[in-house]
C-alpha positions in Angstrom: 35.6 23.3 -14.0 33.6 20.0 -12.4 33.1 17.7 -14.9 32.3 14.3 -15.5 30.8 11.4 -13.2 32.1 9.8 -10.6 30.1 6.9 -8.5 30.2 7.6 -4.9 28.2 6.5 -1.4 25.9 8.2 1.0 26.7 6.3 4.8 23.9 6.1 7.0 24.0 9.3 8.2 23.3 11.1 5.5 26.5 12.3 4.4 28.0 12.4 0.8 32.1 12.4 0.5 33.0 14.5 -2.1 35.0 12.6 -4.6 38.1 13.5 -4.4 38.2 14.7 -8.4 35.9 17.2 -7.6 37.3 18.4 -4.2 40.0 20.6 -4.8 37.6 22.7 -7.2 35.0 23.1 -4.9 37.5 23.8 -2.4 38.5 26.8 -4.2 35.2 28.1 -3.2 35.1 27.6 0.4 33.8 25.2 3.1 29.9 26.9 2.4 27.4 24.9 0.3 24.0 25.1 -0.7 22.3 21.7 -1.4 19.2 22.0 -2.4 16.7 20.3 -5.8 13.7 21.9 -8.3 12.2 18.6 -8.3 13.3 16.6 -5.3 14.5 13.4 -7.6 18.2 14.2 -7.3 20.6 16.5 -5.1 22.2 19.7 -6.5 25.3 21.0 -4.4 26.1 24.9 -5.2 29.0 26.3 -3.7 27.6 29.0 -1.7 29.5 31.6 -3.9 27.4 30.4 -6.9 24.0 29.8 -5.0 24.2 33.7 -4.1 25.2 34.7 -7.9 21.8 32.8 -8.6 20.2 34.4 -5.6 21.4 38.4 -7.1 19.7 37.2 -10.3 16.5 36.3 -9.0 16.7 39.6 -6.3 15.8 41.3 -9.5 13.1 39.9 -10.4 9.8 41.4 -9.4 8.2 39.2 -6.4 5.2 38.8 -8.2 7.0 36.4 -10.8 5.8 33.0 -10.5 8.7 31.2 -12.1 11.0 32.7 -9.5 8.2 31.6 -6.8 8.0 28.1 -8.0 11.8 27.9 -7.9 12.3 29.8 -4.7 9.8 27.7 -3.3 11.1 24.2 -4.5 14.8 24.9 -3.7 14.1 26.2 -0.4 11.9 23.4 0.4 14.7 20.9 -0.2 17.7 23.3 0.7 19.6 23.7 3.2 23.2 25.6 3.9 26.2 22.9 4.9 29.3 22.8 5.5 31.9 20.5 4.6 34.1 18.8 7.2 37.8 17.8 7.3 36.9 14.5 5.6 35.5 16.1 2.9 31.6 15.4 3.5 28.7 16.9 3.3 25.4 16.3 4.7 22.6 15.8 2.7 19.2 17.6 4.0 17.1 14.9 5.0 13.7 16.3 3.5 15.8 16.1 0.0 17.7 12.5 1.1 14.2 10.8 1.0 12.3 12.2 -1.7 15.7 11.6 -3.8 16.4 8.0 -2.6 19.5 9.2 -1.3 21.2 6.0 0.9 24.0 3.6 -0.8 25.2 4.2 -4.4 24.8 7.5 -6.3 26.4 9.0 -9.2 28.2 12.5 -8.3 28.3 14.6 -11.5 29.9 17.7 -12.7 27.9 20.2 -14.1 30.9 23.2 -14.4 30.0 25.0 -11.0 27.9 22.8 -9.7 27.3 18.8 -8.9 24.6 16.6 -9.2 23.9 13.8 -6.8 21.1 10.8 -8.3 20.5 7.6 -6.8 22.1 5.5 -9.0 19.2 3.5 -10.7 17.1 6.4 -10.9 19.8 8.1 -13.3 20.0 5.2 -15.6 16.5 5.7 -15.6 16.6 9.3 -16.1 19.1 8.9 -18.6 17.0 6.3 -20.8 14.0 8.6 -20.7 16.1 12.0 -21.5 17.8 11.5 -24.4 19.5 13.9 -26.3 17.4 14.6 -29.6 17.3 16.8 -32.8 16.5 20.0 -31.2 19.0 19.5 -28.7 21.4 18.7 -31.9 20.0 22.0 -33.4 20.6 23.8 -30.1 24.4 22.9 -29.3 25.1 23.6 -33.3 23.4 26.9 -32.9 26.2 27.2 -30.1 29.0 26.5 -32.1 29.2 22.9 -30.1 
């Protein structure tokens, strides 16, 4: 499982060196990844096997399903299949890199089966405006967490 937050950097060529704490877990999925975003505010790194499971679920929906179409439009616009290099780096696609302000200091956060990468300043702002509220606590309680 991918968990925790590890500060990292995106270099001038748009490459992110995957933090060592996440690298071994990710390599268990292979060397292929899908890097995308649903909003352009951050980069989401899926092992290709995990992304293909998402695609399989989406394929079962009608082509007229508007949520499916929106999701695919956004994730295809920002998305790109990438391969991890020998130094443990992956390329953040240029369109996404620009939208998400991906250069310099970033936060790499584990979300069980994928990673989110945020511009550090943008992540701090996001945390402040998206605090855990009473509805969230109720949902977690209903799940027994």
